[in-house]
C-alpha positions as CSV (number, residue, x, y, z in Angstrom):
1,X,46.3,47.8,-10.0
2,X,43.3,47.6,-12.3
3,X,41.0,45.1,-10.5
4,X,38.7,44.5,-13.5
5,X,41.6,43.6,-15.8
6,X,43.1,41.4,-13.1
7,X,39.8,39.5,-12.9
8,X,39.9,39.2,-16.7
9,X,43.4,37.8,-16.4
10,X,42.2,35.3,-13.8
11,X,39.3,34.2,-16.0
12,X,41.5,34.0,-19.0
13,X,43.9,31.8,-17.0
14,X,41.0,29.7,-15.9
15,X,39.9,29.3,-19.5
16,X,43.4,28.3,-20.5
17,X,43.4,25.6,-17.8
18,X,39.9,24.4,-18.9
19,X,41.1,24.3,-22.5
20,X,44.4,22.6,-21.7
21,X,43.2,19.9,-19.2
22,X,39.5,19.3,-19.6
23,X,39.4,20.1,-23.3
24,X,42.5,18.2,-24.0
25,X,40.9,15.1,-22.7
26,X,37.5,15.7,-24.4
27,X,38.7,17.0,-27.7
28,X,42.4,16.7,-28.5
29,X,42.9,13.1,-27.4
30,X,39.8,11.7,-29.3
31,X,40.9,13.8,-32.3
32,X,44.3,12.1,-32.3
33,X,42.7,8.7,-31.8
34,X,40.2,9.1,-34.7
35,X,41.0,6.3,-37.1
36,X,38.9,7.7,-39.9
37,X,40.7,11.1,-40.2
38,X,43.4,11.5,-42.7
39,X,46.8,12.6,-41.2
40,X,46.8,16.1,-42.7
41,X,43.4,17.3,-41.3
42,X,44.1,15.5,-38.1
43,X,47.5,17.0,-37.4
44,X,46.5,20.5,-38.7
45,X,43.6,20.4,-36.3
46,X,45.9,19.3,-33.5
47,X,48.3,22.2,-34.4
48,X,45.4,24.6,-34.2
49,X,44.5,23.2,-30.8
50,X,48.0,24.2,-29.6
51,X,47.7,27.6,-31.2
52,X,44.5,28.2,-29.2
53,X,46.4,27.1,-26.1
54,X,49.2,29.6,-26.7
55,X,46.7,32.4,-27.4
56,X,44.7,31.7,-24.2
57,X,47.9,31.8,-22.1
58,X,49.0,35.0,-23.9
59,X,45.6,36.6,-23.2
60,X,46.0,35.9,-19.5
61,X,49.5,37.4,-19.6
62,X,48.3,40.5,-21.5
63,X,45.5,41.2,-19.1
64,X,47.8,40.7,-16.1
65,X,50.4,43.1,-17.5
66,X,47.8,45.7,-18.4
67,X,46.3,45.3,-14.9
68,X,49.6,45.8,-13.1
69,X,51.2,48.4,-15.5
70,X,48.7,51.1,-16.7
71,X,51.2,52.1,-19.4
72,X,50.6,48.7,-21.0
73,X,46.9,49.5,-21.6
74,X,47.3,48.4,-25.3
75,X,47.8,44.8,-24.2
76,X,44.5,44.9,-22.3
77,X,42.7,46.2,-25.4
78,X,44.4,43.6,-27.6
79,X,43.3,40.8,-25.2
80,X,39.8,42.3,-25.2
81,X,39.6,42.3,-29.0
82,X,40.6,38.7,-29.0
83,X,38.0,37.8,-26.3
84,X,35.3,39.7,-28.2
85,X,36.2,37.9,-31.5
86,X,36.2,34.5,-29.8
87,X,32.9,35.3,-28.0
88,X,31.2,36.3,-31.2
89,X,32.5,33.3,-33.1
90,X,31.6,31.0,-30.3
91,X,28.1,32.4,-30.0
92,X,27.4,32.4,-33.7
93,X,28.8,29.0,-34.7
94,X,26.6,26.6,-32.8
95,X,23.3,27.9,-34.3
96,X,24.9,28.2,-37.7
97,X,26.0,24.6,-37.6
98,X,22.8,23.4,-35.9
99,X,24.7,22.5,-32.6
100,X,23.7,23.3,-29.1
101,X,25.5,25.6,-26.7
102,X,25.6,22.7,-24.4
103,X,27.8,20.9,-26.9
104,X,29.8,24.0,-27.8
105,X,29.8,26.4,-24.8
106,X,33.2,28.1,-25.6
107,X,31.7,31.4,-26.7
108,X,30.1,31.9,-23.3
109,X,33.5,31.6,-21.6
110,X,34.7,34.7,-23.4
111,X,31.7,36.9,-22.7
112,X,32.6,37.9,-19.1
113,X,36.3,38.2,-20.1
114,X,35.4,40.6,-22.9
115,X,33.0,42.6,-20.7
116,X,35.6,42.9,-17.9
117,X,38.2,44.0,-20.5
118,X,35.9,46.7,-21.8
119,X,34.9,47.9,-18.3
120,X,38.5,47.8,-17.1
121,X,39.7,49.7,-20.2
122,X,37.3,52.6,-19.9
């Protein structure tokens, strides 16, 4: 078993849980309750929320499979590519939009996952 990829799987799973349960309460519920949003942007954003949920669960599964089955190494690199992309986006967006990392910490969640994916794949 690749321990580094299994830790990446666990962190990805934790990120999935944070997104689903804490983020759902903080982001998705207020989004749906926002009276000033038109239905199309509201429900497209909600749809995107669920896409993120699915991708986070898939990342955890990809890392887990790559950790347990070395012949599935491509899954680990795919999950690492996603983690890197989400990390870079999450670290670039707050300063570009004049927001704080305290308000938008998501990019930092993906940094250790990406680093573990890289280290586990080498």
